[in-house]
C-alpha positions in Angstrom: 0.1 0.0 0.4 2.7 2.5 0.9 4.5 1.9 -2.6 1.2 2.1 -4.5 0.6 6.0 -2.6 4.5 6.9 -3.7 3.4 5.9 -7.1 -0.3 7.5 -7.5 2.0 10.9 -6.0 5.0 10.3 -8.5 2.0 10.4 -11.6 1.0 13.6 -10.2 4.1 15.4 -10.3 5.1 13.8 -13.7 1.4 14.9 -14.8 2.0 18.4 -13.6 5.4 18.9 -14.8 4.5 18.1 -18.6 1.3 20.3 -18.2 3.3 23.0 -17.1 6.1 23.0 -20.0 3.5 22.6 -22.7 2.1 25.3 -21.6 5.3 26.9 -21.3 6.4 26.1 -24.9 2.6 27.7 -26.2 3.5 31.2 -24.2 7.0 31.0 -26.0 5.1 30.2 -29.1 3.3 32.5 -29.4 5.4 35.5 -28.2 7.6 34.3 -30.9 5.0 34.6 -33.5 4.0 37.6 -32.4 7.7 39.4 -32.4 7.7 37.6 -36.2 4.4 39.2 -37.4 5.2 42.7 -35.7 8.7 42.5 -37.5 7.2 41.9 -40.6 4.8 44.6 -40.8 7.4 46.9 -39.6 9.6 46.1 -42.7 6.9 46.2 -45.0 6.1 49.8 -43.8 7.5 52.2 -46.5 10.2 55.2 -45.2 9.2 57.8 -47.1 12.0 59.4 -49.5 12.5 63.7 -48.3 12.6 64.2 -51.8 13.0 62.6 -55.4 16.6 63.9 -56.5 17.4 63.0 -60.1 20.9 62.0 -60.9 22.3 63.9 -64.2 25.4 64.1 -66.4 25.1 67.4 -65.2 25.7 67.0 -61.5 28.0 64.6 -62.1 30.3 66.7 -64.2 30.0 69.3 -61.6 31.5 66.9 -58.9 34.1 65.7 -61.0 35.2 69.6 -61.6 35.3 69.8 -58.0 37.3 66.8 -56.8 40.0 67.6 -60.0 42.2 70.6 -58.7 45.4 71.7 -60.0 48.0 70.8 -57.7 50.3 73.6 -59.0 48.6 76.6 -58.4 47.1 75.8 -54.4 48.7 74.0 -51.7 44.9 74.1 -49.8 41.2 74.2 -50.9 37.5 74.3 -49.9 34.9 72.6 -51.3 31.8 72.2 -51.5 29.6 68.4 -52.2 25.8 69.2 -52.4 23.9 66.2 -52.1 22.4 66.2 -55.5 26.1 65.8 -56.4 26.2 62.7 -53.5 23.4 61.0 -55.0 25.0 60.7 -58.3 27.8 59.3 -56.7 25.6 56.9 -54.7 22.8 56.4 -57.1 23.8 53.1 -58.8 23.2 51.1 -55.3 24.9 49.1 -52.2 25.7 45.5 -52.2 26.9 43.7 -49.4 26.7 39.9 -49.6 23.1 39.2 -49.5 21.6 42.6 -49.3 21.4 44.6 -52.2 19.7 48.1 -52.0 19.5 50.3 -55.0 18.1 54.5 -56.7 20.0 56.0 -53.2 19.5 59.3 -52.5 21.5 61.2 -49.9 20.2 63.4 -47.7 22.8 66.1 -45.7 21.4 67.5 -42.6 24.0 69.6 -40.3 24.5 66.1 -38.7 24.5 63.3 -40.8 24.3 62.3 -43.8 21.4 60.1 -44.9 21.0 57.6 -47.4 17.7 56.4 -48.6 16.9 53.8 -50.9 15.0 50.6 -52.3 15.8 47.1 -51.1 15.3 44.6 -53.5 17.2 41.3 -52.1 15.8 39.7 -49.1 12.8 41.7 -48.7 11.3 44.7 -50.9 10.7 47.1 -49.0 12.9 50.8 -48.3 16.3 51.2 -47.0 17.4 53.8 -44.6 20.7 54.4 -43.5 22.4 57.0 -41.1 26.5 57.9 -41.0 28.3 60.4 -39.7 32.0 61.5 -41.3 35.1 62.0 -40.4 38.6 62.4 -41.4 40.8 59.6 -41.1 44.4 58.8 -42.6 43.2 62.4 -45.0 39.9 61.1 -46.3 36.8 60.9 -45.7 35.3 58.3 -43.9 31.5 57.5 -43.0 30.6 56.0 -40.2 27.4 53.9 -40.4 25.4 54.8 -36.9 21.6 52.8 -37.8 20.2 51.1 -40.7 16.3 50.8 -41.1 14.6 48.4 -43.1 11.0 50.1 -43.6 10.4 51.3 -40.1 12.6 48.2 -37.9 15.7 48.9 -36.7 18.5 46.1 -38.1 20.8 44.7 -35.7 24.2 45.5 -35.4 25.5 42.9 -37.2 24.7 44.3 -40.8 26.5 47.9 -39.7 30.5 46.5 -40.5 29.3 45.2 -44.1 27.5 48.2 -45.3 30.0 50.7 -43.6 32.6 48.7 -45.5 30.7 48.8 -48.6 29.8 52.6 -48.4 33.7 53.9 -47.9 34.9 52.1 -50.7 32.2 54.0 -53.0 33.4 57.0 -51.4 36.9 56.1 -52.1 36.5 55.1 -55.5 34.7 58.3 -56.2 37.0 61.1 -54.6 40.1 59.1 -56.0 41.3 62.0 -58.2 41.5 64.9 -55.2 43.1 61.9 -53.1 45.7 61.8 -55.9 47.3 65.0 -54.4 45.7 66.6 -51.5 44.1 65.2 -47.9 41.1 66.0 -46.5 41.9 67.9 -42.9 38.2 69.2 -42.3 34.7 68.1 -43.0 31.7 70.3 -42.0 28.1 69.5 -42.6 25.2 72.2 -43.4 21.9 71.6 -44.7 22.1 70.3 -48.5 25.6 70.2 -48.6 29.1 68.8 -47.3 31.9 71.4 -46.7 35.6 69.4 -47.4 38.5 72.0 -46.7 42.2 69.8 -47.3 45.9 71.0 -48.3 48.4 69.4 -50.7 50.2 65.8 -49.5 
């Protein structure tokens, strides 16, 4: 009788533990499903561009003229790159492993350079990349601070790869300037980036 009573108590405990585990996993599944649905709808919300800038040969030529300086005639320089010119430089888009974006638009304010575009890999939505410029080894370096897919903030794991790609594009497009000159100072104002530098 004693052992029979012990078996009954053990069965009750086991049943209770199983029920608790089942309830726990059901709640966990509900939470994960809710997070996935929320994330999906946040990604699908399109972040509206502040204004459409159409790249042109005129802005491309204007940009090239500004960075093609004659080292024989000036030892110091100051030039201004507009957001229209920066849009022309970056319009072909970003491509990092599994991430591909096109139709890039640049917006410059007093604190940041923000790139808007259309994400065409993984999921079709908008992409917004917030960067801040600094001078590194006599060159312009853009630090990526935040990335949004739609309205969803992307984990930091993507920042380094995209930052590398953006700065490779910067080096490529400013190569004409870097041949003879180094950048000493960068200042952001509404709609423009002011670059100051000197002969190497």
